[in-house]
C-alpha positions in Angstrom: 11.8 -53.3 26.8 13.7 -51.7 29.8 11.8 -49.9 32.4 13.6 -46.9 31.8 13.0 -46.8 27.9 9.1 -46.9 27.7 6.9 -43.9 26.7 6.1 -42.1 23.4 9.3 -41.9 20.9 9.0 -38.2 21.2 9.1 -38.1 25.0 11.7 -40.8 25.1 13.8 -38.7 22.7 13.4 -35.5 25.0 14.9 -37.5 27.8 18.0 -38.5 25.9 21.1 -36.6 26.8 22.0 -36.7 23.1 18.9 -34.7 22.2 19.9 -32.1 25.0 23.1 -31.6 23.5 22.1 -31.4 20.0 19.4 -29.0 20.5 21.8 -26.6 22.8 24.5 -27.1 20.2 21.9 -26.1 17.3 21.1 -23.0 19.3 24.8 -22.3 19.8 25.3 -22.4 16.1 22.6 -19.8 15.5 24.5 -17.6 18.0 27.7 -18.1 16.0 25.6 -16.5 13.0 24.5 -13.7 15.4 20.8 -15.0 14.9 19.5 -15.4 18.4 17.2 -13.0 19.7 18.6 -12.4 23.4 22.2 -12.9 23.6 25.2 -12.3 21.5 28.3 -14.6 21.4 31.9 -13.3 21.8 34.0 -16.3 21.0 37.4 -14.5 21.5 36.5 -14.4 25.3 36.6 -18.1 25.5 40.4 -18.3 26.1 40.1 -15.9 29.2 37.0 -17.9 30.4 39.2 -21.2 30.2 42.0 -19.6 31.9 40.0 -18.4 34.9 38.5 -21.7 35.2 41.8 -23.4 35.3 43.2 -20.9 37.8 40.3 -21.8 40.0 40.8 -25.5 39.5 44.4 -25.1 40.7 43.3 -22.9 43.6 40.7 -25.6 44.8 42.5 -28.7 43.6 46.2 -28.1 43.4 47.0 -31.9 43.1 44.0 -32.0 40.3 42.2 -34.6 42.5 38.9 -33.6 41.4 35.7 -35.4 42.5 32.5 -35.4 40.8 30.1 -32.4 40.9 27.7 -34.3 43.1 25.5 -33.5 46.0 28.1 -35.1 48.4 30.4 -32.2 48.1 28.0 -29.8 49.8 27.4 -32.2 53.0 31.1 -31.6 53.5 30.8 -27.7 53.7 33.3 -26.2 55.7 35.5 -29.2 55.9 33.2 -31.3 58.1 32.6 -34.9 56.6 29.0 -34.9 57.8 28.0 -37.9 55.8 31.0 -39.8 57.1 29.7 -39.4 60.6 26.3 -40.7 59.7 27.8 -43.6 57.7 29.8 -44.6 60.7 26.6 -45.3 62.5 25.8 -48.0 59.9 28.8 -50.0 60.0 28.2 -53.5 59.9 25.1 -53.3 57.7 25.1 -55.0 54.2 26.6 -52.5 51.6 23.6 -52.7 49.4 21.4 -51.1 52.2 24.0 -48.5 52.7 23.7 -47.8 49.1 19.9 -47.6 49.2 20.4 -44.9 52.0 22.5 -43.0 50.1 20.0 -42.9 47.1 17.3 -42.1 49.5 19.4 -39.0 50.8 20.8 -37.9 47.4 17.6 -37.8 45.6 15.8 -36.0 48.3 18.7 -33.5 48.7 19.0 -32.9 45.1 15.3 -32.3 44.8 15.4 -29.8 47.6 18.4 -27.8 46.2 16.7 -25.2 44.0 18.1 -21.8 44.6 17.3 -20.8 48.2 17.3 -17.0 47.7 19.7 -14.3 48.7 18.7 -13.8 52.2 18.4 -17.4 53.5 21.0 -18.9 56.0 21.3 -22.2 57.7 22.9 -22.8 61.0 24.2 -26.3 61.3 24.3 -28.5 64.5 28.0 -27.3 64.9 27.0 -23.6 64.7 28.4 -23.1 61.3 26.3 -20.6 59.1 25.8 -21.8 55.5 24.0 -20.2 52.7 22.8 -21.4 49.0 23.6 -24.9 48.0 25.9 -25.7 50.8 23.2 -24.5 53.4 20.7 -26.6 51.5 22.7 -29.6 51.3 23.6 -29.5 55.0 19.9 -28.8 55.9 18.7 -31.7 53.8 21.1 -34.0 55.6 20.4 -32.9 59.1 16.5 -33.3 58.4 17.4 -36.7 57.1 19.5 -37.6 60.0 16.7 -36.6 62.4 14.2 -38.8 60.6 11.9 -36.2 58.8 11.8 -38.4 55.7 11.0 -41.5 57.5 7.8 -42.8 59.0 9.8 -45.2 61.2 11.3 -43.6 64.3 13.3 -46.9 64.5 14.9 -46.4 61.3 15.4 -42.7 60.6 18.1 -42.7 58.2 15.8 -43.6 55.1 13.2 -41.9 53.0 9.8 -43.5 52.3 6.4 -42.5 50.7 4.5 -42.3 54.0 6.6 -39.5 55.6 6.9 -37.7 52.2 3.2 -37.8 51.5 2.4 -36.0 55.0 5.2 -33.4 54.6 3.7 -29.8 54.7 5.5 -26.5 54.4 5.5 -25.7 58.0 7.6 -28.7 59.0 10.0 -28.7 56.2 10.3 -24.8 56.7 10.9 -25.6 60.4 13.8 -28.1 59.4 15.2 -25.6 57.1 15.0 -22.7 59.7 12.6 -20.7 57.2 11.1 -17.5 59.1 10.0 -13.9 58.0 13.5 -12.9 58.9 15.2 -16.0 57.1 12.9 -16.7 54.0 13.8 -19.9 51.9 12.4 -19.1 48.4 10.1 -21.4 46.9 9.1 -23.3 50.3 5.7 -24.1 49.2 7.0 -25.6 45.8 9.6 -27.5 47.6 7.1 -29.1 50.1 5.0 -30.0 47.1 7.6 -31.6 45.2 8.3 -33.9 48.4 4.6 -34.8 48.5 4.8 -35.4 44.7 7.8 -37.8 45.3 5.9 -39.5 47.9 2.9 -40.0 45.6 5.3 -41.3 42.8 6.9 -43.8 45.2 3.7 -45.2 46.2 2.4 -45.4 42.5 5.3 -47.4 41.1 6.3 -50.6 43.1 8.2 -51.8 39.9 10.7 -48.9 40.7 10.6 -48.2 44.4 9.1 -51.5 46.1 5.8 -52.4 47.3 6.1 -52.9 51.1 7.7 -49.6 52.0 8.5 -47.7 48.8 11.6 -45.5 48.8 13.8 -44.0 46.4 16.5 -46.5 47.3 14.6 -49.0 45.4 16.3 -47.4 42.1 19.9 -48.9 43.4 18.5 -52.5 43.0 17.3 -51.7 39.5 20.7 -50.4 38.5 22.6 -52.9 40.2 20.7 -55.6 38.4 21.3 -53.9 35.1 25.0 -53.6 35.6 27.2 -56.0 33.5 30.9 -57.0 34.4 32.2 -53.9 32.9 29.7 -51.5 34.8 26.6 -49.5 34.1 26.3 -46.6 31.3 25.6 -43.1 32.8 22.8 -42.7 30.3 20.9 -45.6 32.1 21.0 -43.8 35.3 19.5 -40.6 33.9 16.9 -42.5 31.9 15.6 -44.5 34.9 15.4 -41.3 36.9 13.6 -39.5 34.1 11.1 -42.2 33.9 10.6 -43.1 37.5 10.4 -39.4 38.8 8.4 -38.0 35.8 5.4 -37.6 38.1 7.1 -35.7 40.6 7.8 -32.4 38.8 5.0 -29.7 38.4 2.9 -30.2 35.3 4.0 -27.3 33.2 4.5 -28.9 29.7 2.8 -32.3 28.7 3.2 -34.4 25.7 1.2 -37.3 24.6 -0.2 -37.3 28.3 3.4 -37.5 29.8 5.0 -34.9 32.0 8.2 -33.4 30.4 9.6 -31.9 33.5 12.8 -29.5 32.7 11.8 -29.0 29.2 10.9 -25.5 27.8 9.9 -23.7 24.6 12.1 -21.8 22.4 11.0 -20.4 19.1 14.1 -21.4 17.1 14.6 -24.9 18.6 14.4 -28.0 16.4 12.5 -26.6 13.5 10.5 -29.2 11.7 11.8 -31.9 14.1 9.9 -34.1 16.5 9.1 -32.1 19.5 9.5 -29.0 17.5 10.3 -25.8 19.5 11.3 -27.8 22.7 14.7 -27.6 24.4 15.1 -30.3 27.2 17.4 -29.9 30.1 16.8 -32.1 32.9 19.2 -30.2 35.1 18.4 -31.6 38.6 18.0 -35.0 37.0 21.6 -35.0 35.5 23.1 -33.7 38.8 21.1 -36.4 40.7 23.0 -38.8 38.1 26.1 -37.7 38.8 25.3 -37.9 42.6 24.2 -41.4 42.2 27.1 -42.4 40.1 29.3 -41.6 42.9 27.4 -44.0 45.3 27.4 -46.7 42.5 30.9 -46.7 42.1 31.5 -46.7 46.0 29.4 -50.0 45.8 31.7 -51.5 43.3 29.6 -50.8 39.9 31.7 -48.8 37.6 29.9 -46.0 35.9 30.8 -45.7 32.0 30.9 -42.9 29.8 29.9 -40.3 32.1 30.4 -37.7 29.4 27.4 -38.8 27.6 25.5 -36.6 30.1 25.9 -33.0 29.6 26.9 -29.9 31.8 24.4 -28.2 33.9 22.5 -25.4 32.8 22.2 -23.5 35.9 23.0 -19.8 37.1 26.5 -20.4 38.2 27.7 -22.1 34.9 25.7 -19.8 32.8 26.8 -16.9 35.0 30.3 -17.5 34.4 29.9 -17.0 30.6 27.9 -14.0 31.1 30.0 -12.4 33.7 33.2 -13.0 31.6 31.6 -11.6 28.5 31.6 -14.8 26.3 27.8 -14.0 26.2 26.2 -10.6 26.2 22.6 -9.7 26.6 21.2 -7.7 23.8 18.9 -6.0 26.0 20.6 -5.1 29.3 17.3 -4.3 31.0 16.8 -8.0 31.4 19.5 -8.1 34.0 17.4 -5.8 36.3 14.2 -7.8 36.1 13.1 -11.2 37.8 12.6 -13.5 34.8 10.5 -16.7 34.7 12.2 -20.0 34.3 10.1 -20.2 31.0 11.3 -16.8 29.6 12.8 -17.2 26.1 15.8 -15.4 27.3 16.5 -17.9 30.2 15.7 -20.9 27.9 18.3 -19.4 25.6 20.8 -18.7 28.3 20.5 -22.4 29.6 20.9 -23.8 26.0 24.2 -21.8 25.2 25.5 -22.7 28.5 25.2 -26.4 28.0 26.8 -26.1 24.6 29.5 -23.8 25.6 30.3 -26.2 28.7 31.6 -28.8 26.3 34.0 -26.3 24.5 35.0 -25.0 27.8 35.9 -28.8 29.0 38.1 -29.4 26.0 39.9 -26.1 26.5 40.4 -26.7 30.2 41.7 -30.4 29.4 44.2 -28.9 26.9 45.5 -26.6 29.5 45.9 -29.2 32.3 47.2 -31.9 30.1 44.4 -34.3 30.8 42.2 -36.1 28.6 38.3 -36.9 28.9 39.0 -40.2 30.8 41.1 -38.4 33.5 38.8 -35.1 33.6 35.3 -36.0 32.7 32.7 -33.1 32.4 31.6 -33.8 35.9 34.9 -33.1 37.4 35.2 -30.0 35.0 32.1 -28.8 36.5 33.1 -29.4 40.2 36.7 -27.9 39.7 35.7 -26.0 37.7 32.9 -24.0 35.9 30.6 -23.9 39.0 33.3 -22.8 41.4 34.5 -20.4 38.9 31.0 -18.8 38.4 30.4 -18.4 41.9 33.9 -16.8 42.5 33.4 -14.2 39.5 30.0 -13.4 40.9 31.5 -12.6 44.2 34.1 -10.4 42.7 31.5 -8.5 40.7 28.6 -8.2 43.1 28.7 -7.8 47.0 26.2 -10.5 47.6 27.5 -13.0 44.9 24.2 -13.1 43.1 24.0 -14.3 39.6 24.1 -11.8 36.6 20.6 -12.6 35.7 17.8 -13.3 38.2 15.4 -16.1 37.8 12.3 -16.3 39.8 12.5 -19.6 41.7 9.5 -21.8 42.4 12.0 -24.3 44.3 11.8 -26.9 41.4 14.2 -26.1 38.7 17.1 -23.8 39.9 
């Protein structure tokens, strides 16, 4: 049995993107029957949503050369190729080692991406001031460049267990310019996540190596699994979900295993295995998209990328809410800060996953492209995520999402 398919059958099921998709589609089917407790669906608005997304794509990518929705986009915020500058210092090293470094960086940077909060800003080395995902991405990259995640001063451009296990909130906050006047939401949670990652690296030499455990060890596993045609995208996600399971806060567990980004909804999977549970694995799927780019650059084609799902986060979900495709039954919820496990948030995220599949089809039809030319990872980038941010800025001066989720630094 592969390293990435072990575990109790129900836990394995809840880690599969097909399960994510089917459970989210089942909740969308209930929405079509007007049978969900928190949201109503207005399908006549989908045409307008698709038009808005296509207009956003044409504005951002007029030649339709759309990259994946991956962490690498944020490293280039403001048109500066920051990763390219770092990579130039690695010229001449074996390509596999560069790929390991990119795995190191992408995994840490994705884990550190949960919502920054509306007040936080980051001033990069060149004086550019960035917020939200771009700011978090550049802060992660610059911390990586300065060796925050490496215990070897002679080799700063890497991530290892020893450095992560000793990383406290004060040092992480300093790197991310956190202060009373510039508060980074969920700082303690982010630091704990890094320490959890360090412990997970050390505890699993089969995944991360024995001598100096690092996230980049996953590159070697995936490269070894690849066949001449390439590597299925689902294998990336499956490996991440098993290897990184100990990293996530212990909210829900099943048969002694940490479920991660899986939540209760009273109408989910009645009578099925894992009844009442809806998996999302948002950060792990975004990480998969980010690592797919590294693998392809290393000469390993990634197959069937659309087996993964859209990302249930507040930009994609906000797009559907702001344009009226979804409407809250209780408008008072929009004036509250809701926990990630609130049934309304779980419902919103599930509907977002299912609606993104429908949106992708409508966008492809308008652009005259098929799924091979415009996979979901490009629809998100071009795309629904950018359109969600755009409509938020049009409707609210601070560009905040239409629902406020209380972030602990580990989900959004």
